C-alpha positions, 0 to 999 in steps of 0.5 A: 202755683202756691197752694192753700191748706183748707181742712187738710185738702190742697186747693189752688189759690186760683180756685178760692179767689172769688167768693162763690155764691151757692145760688143764694143758699144758706150753707149747711153744717154737719147735717146734710141738707137739701140743696137749692130746692125747686132750682137744682133739687126738683121732682126731676131725677138729678143725675150728678152733683152740681159742678161749679166753675172755680170762679163761681160764675157757672154751674152745671148738673145733669137731669135724666128723663123717664127714658133715662136720657140725660141732659145738662142744665146750666146757670150763670152768675152775672151782675150779682144774680143767677140766670134760670136753668137752661141747656148749655150752648154746646148741648146736642138735641140728638144725643144725651149728656151727663156728668159735668166736671171742670178742669182745675183752672176752669178753662175746660169742662169734661162731660160724658155723652152718646153724641155722634163722633166727628169724622176722623175719630174711631167709631164704635162704643157707646157713652164716652168722655168729651171735653169743651173749652170755656173762654171769655165768649162762652163755650167752644165746640166739644171734642172727644177726650183722647180716644186711646183713653176713653174708648166708648164705655166711660161714665162719671169722671173727675180730674185732679189738679195735675190732670189725672182723670179718674172715671168709671168704666163698664167693659163692652157696655156691661154692668160691672162698673169699675174705676180706672185712672189715667195719669197725665205725663208730658202733656198727655194722659197715659193708658188707664189702670184699674184701682186695686181691690178693695176700692174696686170690687166685683160689685158696682163702683161708679161716680168717682170724685178725686180730691184736687191733690189726689189725697182721697177718692169718694165713690159710690158702691153697692157692697155688703158693707152698705146700709141694708145692701143699698148703694152708698158712698165710700171714701178711700184716703191716699198717702204721700207714697200713692198707697190707698187706704181701705175704703170706709162707708161714709156713715149715716151723716151721708148715707141714708140707707135709701141710696146715695151717689154722685159726690163732689167737693165744692171748688173752695173745698168747703162743702160736699155735694151728693145725690140721695134717694131719701126723698123719692116718692111717686111724684119725685122719682129720682135723686135730689142733691144734698150738701154738708160741711166738708169737715165730714171728710176730716172726721172720716179720715180718723177712722181706724179702717181708713188708716189701714193701707191696701197691700197694693200688689195684692190688691192690684192682682186680686181685682184682675183675677176677680174681673176675669172670674178666675176662680182658682187664683181668686181663691188663693188671693182672697185667702191671703187678703182675709189673713191680712184684713179679717174684718173685710165683709166684702171679701168674706162674701166673695170668698164664700161664693168662690168656694161654692164655685169650686164645690168646696161646700164644707169650706164655705160653710166653715168660713161662714160659721166663723164670721163676727157676730155683727155680721149674722144678720147681713143679707149677703151673708144670709144669702151665701149661707142659703146658697151653700144649702142649695148646693148640698140639696138642702133646699128647705133649710135654704128657704128658711134662711132666706125668709127674713131677707126676701120680704118687701122692699126696694132691694128685693128684686136685686136679691132675687137676681143675685140668687137666680144668677148664683143658682144658675152658675151652680146648675140649679136651674129650677130654683134659678128660674123661680127667683128670676121670674120673681125678680121680673114680676117686680120689674121686668126689663129686656136686658135681663131677659137678654142676658138670661138668654145668653147664659142659656145659649152658652150651655146649649139650652136652646128652648129656654134661650129663645123663650128669653129672647122673645121676652127681651124683644117684646120689652124693647130690647130688640136691636138686630145688630146686637143680636147678630154680633153677640158671640154668646148667641152663635149656638142659636144661629143654626136653629130655624127659630133664629131666622124668625126671631131676627125677622122681628127685630129692628 
């Protein structure tokens, strides 16, 4: 099919055939503006960018309720006007749906859902990718996407012109989100592969948007390079040989320092949509949708870091060992990485943590003493310096270092948890417990207590494990099957308290 170059992006002519009416909104310039206030951007929690069909006749997006249950909303453009938002005909009232994404020709919609699998499909898993045909008479019947690719822990996704699907995945429903891609060959998608470090990291990566021609990837991540440690949007450019560039933070025209996610380009390539928490308040608890002229992508492509290519074999191997928490090989590969990319703040923080785990405290201190001057006030660097002090029993110096970054703010609970988990790994259980309790005093959730119990169970601290499980169950994290099937909790099952605990679960 012939293509048309728009701002350096290859967009199919079929996608630009119709002039898209963006809900009657005035197009933005190079300053991000709220999109469709009162229609799309409301006091509800918008949990995806709007997905316009290539012909502009329909738009869908996600809204989540107070229990984080997702629903798709749809608007149709008919007879020169837009319908009111409503749930699409394929919605399932017994399940939740998220992350709409159109195929290049608009004939198919992909979305993620926890709906029940039809007979004949392998059961199990949690949220997975589904697909539904869109014809002249409306939506067809949804079916699970290839279950050899989507196995039940897949979240946001995006599909290129040639059918390659990029998606975020959390192994076994865990909290380490990374981005994978599955290429389409001979009409079928093949086994997914992880994208290399530093597109992926040990932190959180989600919400991938792939350019139609796969020339760039936008994703959300929480990593040291972010504004004050907040979740933000990053972009990585890909050359003709398929080599990824070092991701760059998309800057203050996109990232506010309050949390940004869910990027998506409009089908005509003119605008970039994204979610932002910049206007969150007591009566508007979630993200709103913003849009900006897509020329911002061309600006970012000129960035020196964006032009720096990832050494793919090294990046591929590094992300694998990091996810496996293979400390020995991680240390070797991170040292190689930093010799090539000394300005990598994320790799510096990770390398310091790996050296701590190996008990090479002097080496960690030396690494952190040699950082560029501009990093000295970075919260992750400060926490790493403090953790080294804890490791050598200089707790007073650690607390002094931490004082500036442990003030009030939306990042405080996350920092307490990071310190707590790191100290636990160092067998510094007293300060670990103290920071964990501080985190839970700000906002407690059963899953954190449950994970804490698993950690204590693994090292034989049964009393603390049962205390944490009691907290988890009292906060609603109380599914009996999950407790009984968790290998981390096996050491507790011979204890008399186990039977009492199981008796209280659902």
